[in-house]
C-alpha positions as CSV (number, residue, x, y, z in Angstrom):
1,M,64.0,132.6,93.0
2,K,62.6,133.0,90.0
3,F,64.0,133.0,86.3
4,A,63.0,135.0,83.1
5,N,63.6,134.1,79.9
6,E,66.2,135.9,77.7
7,G,66.0,134.9,73.7
8,G,65.2,131.6,74.7
9,K,68.1,131.9,78.0
10,L,67.4,130.8,81.2
11,M,68.4,134.0,83.2
12,N,68.5,133.5,87.0
13,I,67.3,135.8,89.0
14,S,67.1,137.2,93.0
15,V,66.0,140.1,95.1
16,H,67.6,141.7,98.0
17,K,67.3,144.0,100.3
18,R,69.5,147.3,101.5
19,E,68.9,150.2,103.4
20,A,67.3,153.1,102.1
21,G,70.4,155.8,102.6
22,E,72.9,152.5,100.7
23,A,70.6,152.2,97.8
24,M,68.2,153.8,95.1
25,G,65.3,153.6,94.2
26,L,63.6,151.6,91.6
27,P,61.1,152.3,89.2
28,G,57.8,151.0,91.7
29,P,57.6,148.1,94.8
30,L,57.4,144.1,94.2
31,V,54.1,143.3,94.4
32,G,54.3,141.0,98.5
33,V,57.2,142.2,99.8
34,K,56.3,144.4,103.3
35,A,59.0,147.2,104.1
36,P,60.0,146.9,107.7
37,A,61.7,149.7,110.0
38,P,64.3,150.6,109.3
39,P,63.1,151.6,105.6
40,V,64.6,148.7,103.1
41,I,64.3,149.2,99.8
42,E,65.1,146.3,96.7
43,Y,67.1,145.8,94.1
44,W,68.7,143.1,91.7
45,R,70.8,140.5,91.0
46,F,71.6,138.5,88.2
47,S,73.3,135.1,86.8
48,S,74.1,134.9,83.6
49,A,76.9,133.1,81.1
50,G,78.7,132.6,84.6
51,L,78.5,134.9,86.3
52,D,76.2,137.4,89.0
53,S,76.3,140.9,88.2
54,E,74.7,143.6,90.7
55,L,74.7,146.7,91.1
56,V,76.4,148.9,94.1
57,T,74.9,151.9,95.6
58,G,75.6,154.5,97.7
59,M,79.2,155.7,99.1
60,D,80.1,153.3,102.2
61,A,79.0,150.3,99.8
62,V,80.7,151.3,97.3
63,L,84.0,151.8,99.1
64,A,83.3,148.9,100.8
65,L,85.0,146.9,97.2
66,E,88.2,148.6,97.3
67,T,90.3,145.4,98.0
68,E,88.3,143.3,95.6
69,W,88.2,146.6,92.9
70,R,92.7,147.1,93.7
71,E,93.1,143.4,93.2
72,L,91.6,143.5,89.2
73,E,93.4,146.6,88.4
74,E,96.5,144.8,88.6
75,E,94.7,142.3,86.0
76,C,94.0,145.4,84.0
77,G,96.1,147.7,81.0
78,D,96.9,151.0,81.7
79,T,93.9,153.0,79.8
80,V,91.8,152.8,83.1
81,L,92.9,155.4,85.5
82,F,89.8,157.0,85.3
83,Q,87.7,153.8,86.9
84,S,90.8,153.6,89.5
85,F,89.4,152.8,93.2
86,D,91.6,155.8,94.2
87,W,90.1,158.3,91.2
88,C,86.5,157.5,92.0
89,A,87.4,157.6,95.7
90,N,88.8,161.4,95.4
91,W,85.3,162.1,93.7
92,I,83.3,160.2,96.2
93,E,85.2,162.3,99.4
94,M,84.4,165.3,97.1
95,Q,81.1,165.0,97.2
96,R,81.1,164.6,101.1
97,E,82.3,167.5,101.2
98,S,80.3,169.5,99.2
99,G,77.1,167.6,99.3
100,G,76.4,166.1,96.1
101,K,73.6,164.8,95.5
102,D,75.1,162.0,92.9
103,V,74.3,158.4,93.9
104,P,77.7,156.2,93.4
105,A,76.8,152.7,91.5
106,V,79.1,150.3,90.4
107,A,78.2,147.9,88.0
108,V,79.7,144.5,89.5
109,W,80.4,141.0,87.6
110,R,81.5,138.4,90.0
111,C,82.9,134.6,88.4
112,S,83.4,131.4,92.1
113,G,82.8,135.1,93.9
114,R,85.7,136.8,92.7
115,I,84.8,140.5,91.2
116,A,86.0,139.8,87.0
117,G,84.0,142.9,86.0
118,L,83.8,146.1,86.9
119,L,82.2,149.7,86.4
120,P,82.2,152.8,88.0
121,L,79.4,154.5,87.7
122,K,76.6,157.0,89.6
123,V,73.1,158.2,88.7
124,S,72.8,161.6,88.2
125,R,69.9,165.0,87.3
126,V,70.1,166.3,84.0
127,K,67.3,169.1,83.8
128,R,64.2,166.7,85.3
129,L,65.7,163.1,83.7
130,K,67.6,160.8,85.8
131,V,70.9,159.6,83.7
132,L,73.5,156.8,85.0
133,T,76.7,158.2,83.8
134,G,80.6,157.2,84.7
135,L,80.7,157.8,87.9
136,A,83.3,161.3,87.7
137,E,81.9,163.0,85.2
138,P,81.9,165.7,83.9
139,F,85.7,165.1,85.0
140,Q,87.1,162.0,84.0
141,Q,88.1,162.0,80.5
142,Y,87.9,158.0,79.5
143,T,85.0,155.9,80.0
144,D,85.8,152.2,80.0
145,M,85.7,148.9,82.2
146,L,87.9,146.6,84.3
147,A,87.8,143.4,83.8
148,L,89.6,140.1,84.2
149,K,92.2,139.0,81.3
150,G,90.8,136.6,78.6
151,M,87.2,137.5,80.2
152,A,84.6,137.8,76.8
153,P,82.6,140.9,76.4
154,E,79.6,138.6,75.4
155,R,79.7,137.2,79.5
156,F,79.3,141.0,81.1
157,A,76.7,141.7,78.4
158,A,74.2,139.2,78.9
159,T,73.3,141.0,82.1
160,F,74.8,144.5,80.7
161,E,70.8,146.1,80.1
162,K,69.4,144.4,82.7
163,L,71.4,146.2,85.8
164,V,71.1,149.7,83.7
165,R,67.7,149.8,84.1
166,T,68.1,148.6,87.7
167,S,69.4,151.6,88.8
168,G,65.8,154.1,88.4
169,A,67.9,156.1,85.5
170,D,65.8,157.6,82.1
171,F,68.4,156.6,80.0
172,L,72.5,155.7,80.2
173,H,74.9,157.9,79.0
174,L,78.3,157.1,78.6
175,G,81.5,159.8,77.5
176,Q,84.3,159.5,75.6
177,V,84.2,155.7,74.9
178,R,87.6,154.3,74.1
179,L,86.1,152.1,70.2
180,D,89.5,149.9,71.7
181,S,88.4,149.5,74.3
182,M,86.8,146.3,76.8
183,L,83.9,148.8,77.3
184,A,83.4,149.7,74.1
185,R,82.9,145.8,72.9
186,V,80.7,145.1,76.0
187,I,78.0,147.4,74.7
188,H,78.2,147.2,71.5
189,G,73.9,146.1,70.1
190,I,73.2,147.6,73.4
191,A,74.1,151.4,73.7
192,H,74.7,153.5,70.8
193,P,77.0,156.1,69.1
194,V,75.4,159.9,69.9
195,G,77.2,163.1,68.9
196,E,80.6,163.4,67.1
197,V,83.6,160.9,66.5
198,D,86.7,162.0,68.2
199,H,90.2,161.2,68.5
200,S,92.9,160.8,71.2
201,P,96.2,161.5,69.8
202,Y,99.0,159.7,72.4
203,V,103.1,158.8,71.6
204,P,104.0,155.1,72.6
205,I,107.1,156.3,73.5
206,S,108.5,152.7,74.5
207,N,108.3,152.2,71.3
208,W,111.9,154.2,71.2
209,P,115.3,153.8,72.8
210,D,115.6,157.7,73.9
211,F,114.0,161.0,73.5
212,E,116.3,161.7,71.0
213,T,116.2,159.2,68.4
214,Y,112.3,159.1,68.9
215,H,112.8,163.4,67.7
216,K,114.4,162.3,64.4
217,T,110.9,161.1,63.4
218,V,109.2,164.9,63.8
219,K,109.1,166.0,60.1
220,S,112.3,168.1,59.5
221,K,111.0,170.8,58.9
222,T,108.5,171.1,62.2
223,R,111.9,170.2,63.4
224,K,113.7,173.2,62.3
225,N,110.5,175.5,62.9
226,M,110.3,174.3,66.7
227,R,114.1,175.2,66.9
228,N,113.8,178.9,65.1
229,S,111.1,179.2,67.2
230,I,113.4,178.4,71.0
231,N,116.1,180.9,69.0
232,R,114.0,183.2,68.6
233,L,113.0,183.3,72.5
234,E,116.6,182.6,73.7
235,R,117.5,186.3,72.1
236,T,115.7,187.8,74.3
237,G,115.3,185.8,77.8
238,E,116.5,182.1,78.9
239,V,114.0,179.2,78.4
240,E,113.8,176.3,81.2
241,H,111.4,174.1,81.8
242,E,110.6,172.5,84.7
243,A,108.2,169.6,86.8
244,A,107.3,167.9,89.8
245,S,104.8,165.5,91.2
246,S,104.1,167.5,94.0
247,G,104.8,170.6,96.2
248,Q,104.3,174.4,94.9
249,L,105.3,173.8,91.6
250,V,102.0,171.7,91.4
251,R,99.6,174.3,92.8
252,E,101.5,177.0,90.8
253,V,100.8,174.8,87.8
254,V,97.2,173.3,88.6
255,Q,95.8,177.2,89.4
256,R,97.0,179.1,86.4
257,T,95.9,175.8,83.6
258,F,92.2,176.3,85.6
259,V,92.1,180.6,85.4
260,G,93.9,179.4,81.5
261,R,91.8,177.4,80.8
262,Q,88.4,179.3,81.8
263,D,90.2,182.8,80.4
264,W,90.5,180.8,76.7
265,L,87.2,179.2,76.5
266,D,85.2,182.4,77.3
267,R,87.9,184.4,74.7
268,N,86.5,181.6,72.3
269,G,82.7,181.5,73.4
270,I,83.0,177.9,74.2
271,T,81.2,176.0,77.2
272,S,82.4,173.2,78.8
273,R,80.1,171.2,81.1
274,A,83.0,170.8,83.4
275,F,83.9,174.3,83.5
276,Q,80.4,174.7,84.5
277,D,80.2,172.9,87.2
278,D,81.1,174.0,90.4
279,D,82.4,171.0,92.1
280,F,85.2,171.3,89.8
281,R,87.5,173.6,91.1
282,R,87.5,171.5,94.6
283,F,88.1,169.1,92.4
284,V,90.8,169.7,91.3
285,G,92.2,171.3,94.0
286,R,92.7,167.6,96.0
287,F,95.4,167.2,93.5
288,A,97.0,170.1,94.0
289,Q,96.6,170.2,98.2
290,G,98.0,167.0,97.5
291,K,94.4,165.5,99.3
292,V,94.7,162.6,96.7
293,K,96.2,158.8,97.4
294,G,97.7,156.2,94.4
295,V,97.4,159.5,91.7
296,E,100.4,160.4,90.6
297,V,100.7,164.1,89.9
298,L,102.8,165.3,87.1
299,A,102.7,169.2,86.6
300,M,105.0,170.8,84.2
301,S,105.6,174.6,83.0
302,L,107.9,175.8,79.6
303,V,109.2,179.3,81.5
304,H,110.9,182.5,79.5
305,D,113.0,184.8,81.0
306,G,111.9,183.5,84.4
307,K,107.6,183.9,82.9
308,P,105.5,180.3,82.5
309,I,104.7,180.7,79.0
310,A,103.0,177.3,78.8
311,D,101.3,174.8,81.6
312,Q,100.7,171.3,81.6
313,W,99.5,168.9,84.1
314,G,98.5,165.2,84.4
315,F,98.6,162.0,85.9
316,V,100.2,158.9,85.4
317,Y,98.2,155.4,86.3
318,K,100.5,152.3,84.8
319,G,103.3,154.5,83.3
320,R,100.8,156.3,81.5
321,Y,101.1,159.8,80.9
322,Y,98.0,161.4,80.7
323,A,97.9,164.9,79.9
324,F,95.0,166.4,81.8
325,M,95.3,170.1,81.1
326,S,97.0,172.4,80.0
327,A,96.9,176.1,79.3
328,M,99.4,178.7,77.6
329,D,99.7,182.7,77.9
330,P,98.7,184.3,74.8
331,E,101.2,187.1,74.2
332,Y,103.4,184.1,73.0
333,E,101.2,182.8,70.8
334,P,103.3,183.8,67.5
335,V,105.8,181.2,68.3
336,G,103.5,178.6,69.4
337,P,103.9,178.0,73.2
338,G,101.9,174.7,73.2
339,K,103.3,172.7,70.5
340,L,107.0,173.6,71.7
341,H,105.4,172.2,75.7
342,L,104.5,168.6,74.7
343,G,108.2,168.1,72.9
344,E,109.8,169.3,76.9
345,V,106.4,166.8,78.0
346,I,107.2,164.1,75.8
347,K,111.0,164.8,76.8
348,T,110.1,164.7,80.5
349,C,107.9,161.0,80.2
350,F,110.6,159.8,78.2
351,S,113.1,160.5,81.5
352,R,110.7,159.2,83.8
353,K,110.6,155.7,82.1
354,L,106.7,156.4,80.8
355,K,105.6,153.6,78.1
356,V,103.0,156.4,76.7
357,V,102.0,160.2,76.5
358,D,98.4,160.6,75.9
359,F,96.9,164.2,74.9
360,M,93.9,162.7,74.8
361,I,91.0,164.2,73.4
362,P,90.4,166.7,71.4
363,S,92.5,165.7,68.2
364,V,94.4,169.2,67.4
365,P,97.1,170.1,64.7
366,Y,99.6,171.1,67.9
367,K,98.9,167.3,69.5
368,M,100.0,165.6,66.4
369,T,102.3,167.3,65.2
370,W,104.5,165.1,67.8
371,T,102.7,161.5,66.2
372,E,100.6,160.1,64.2
373,N,98.6,157.6,66.6
374,Q,95.5,158.0,67.9
375,A,92.5,156.4,69.4
376,T,88.4,156.7,68.4
377,V,86.4,158.4,71.1
378,T,83.0,158.3,71.5
379,D,79.5,159.0,73.5
380,F,77.2,156.0,73.4
381,S,73.7,156.6,74.7
382,M,71.0,153.9,75.6
383,P,67.3,155.1,76.7
384,V,65.1,153.0,79.3
385,S,62.3,155.4,79.9
386,L,60.0,156.8,77.2
387,R,61.5,160.1,78.1
388,G,64.7,158.7,78.2
389,R,64.7,157.8,74.8
390,L,62.9,161.1,73.9
391,Y,66.4,163.0,75.2
392,C,68.2,160.4,73.4
393,E,66.9,160.2,69.6
394,F,66.2,164.0,69.0
395,W,68.9,165.8,71.3
396,L,71.9,163.6,72.2
397,A,71.6,162.1,68.7
398,T,70.2,165.2,66.3
399,L,69.6,168.3,67.9
400,R,73.2,168.7,70.2
401,P,75.4,168.0,67.9
402,L,73.9,170.3,64.9
403,A,73.5,173.5,67.7
404,K,77.0,172.6,68.5
405,Q,78.2,172.7,64.2
406,L,76.0,176.0,64.0
407,W,77.6,176.9,67.5
408,M,81.2,177.2,66.2
409,H,80.4,178.5,62.6
410,L,79.2,181.6,64.7
411,P,82.1,184.1,64.4
412,V,84.5,184.0,67.6
413,G,83.0,187.2,68.9
414,L,79.6,186.9,68.6
415,R,80.0,183.5,70.4
416,N,81.7,185.0,73.1
417,L,78.6,187.7,73.2
418,L,75.8,185.2,73.3
419,A,78.0,182.7,75.9
420,R,78.2,185.9,78.4
421,K,73.7,186.2,77.7
422,V,73.2,182.8,77.6
423,F,75.7,180.9,80.3
């Protein structure tokens, strides 16, 4: 057992061994430690601020945390779907099926033996660099952590940086962190914002007794325009709304939104890390096929004269609906089917006694038609190696945002042409 002085405080550091197949490598072996057969590597466990912390790595070791993980979830709010055990287990099973090379690495903090905090991460490769990032990236929409109620963020922060450094990654990247989250408070002053700041619109529907009362809060001119659009559609066919959590509608909506979103990206010359990942179709397909337990799917479709004109599907977790993917028929764009459909989505969530409708990023005008509430969201990074520092400071913080701005200012036609040639 060793002790290291950190800012005048003593930190208890111990060395442990784990089979190589169940953990990731560190920058180098410890002097005087001889690896027996089967091969083992060393990992660190830190004790500070009354918490023991470690990085639990490997699929089996992470899944073995299930009971404690679920117990901790019960203590948390409704914004941690993407850090729930069921969501992360789905990603792990998908990785096994596809033979993925990413290594799960879950940061765990314990208080008197009980898990007090948990942050699901993985070590992945970005070109020739190793990055420590959210476990289900690029498929998760928020990065957050689970924590017992009443825990001060400073207690987790005391060992956060050291846990990152034990991963062997060149840099840490946390995507789409809500600034009102526990994770944002933990990493304050440790990791730094990179890229653009975005906002995630949401409707706290539990603030109103029913949809009709809520609907009156929408601007009267907006309500009138949407009524006119519905009347225009009804002159040529019946307008209906369908919703389901399983079965054929879920399968159809997942398929249509995937294809529709890909077409929209192609038409506008926009790239998406998720859609560039070959595993994304397999990942969302697990939800359509009903292979995922513990994560409720909600699929909805706005139909005109028997034809779907707007689709959306997402997840329900602790009374919160997360709008994951949507698409519309471009032929109906003049009537604004996406805006019309959001009204039906909100109405459906009211009927299901949910508490919050989370449209998630990006913040765009048709979402803001229905709400004034937004959560601020941004990415954070922390370099570990010299190469990681260069990547974070020159690419993530400087060149990438500039390149994105220049790209989005290009004419759509030119962007589309270049996207086909480059990507």
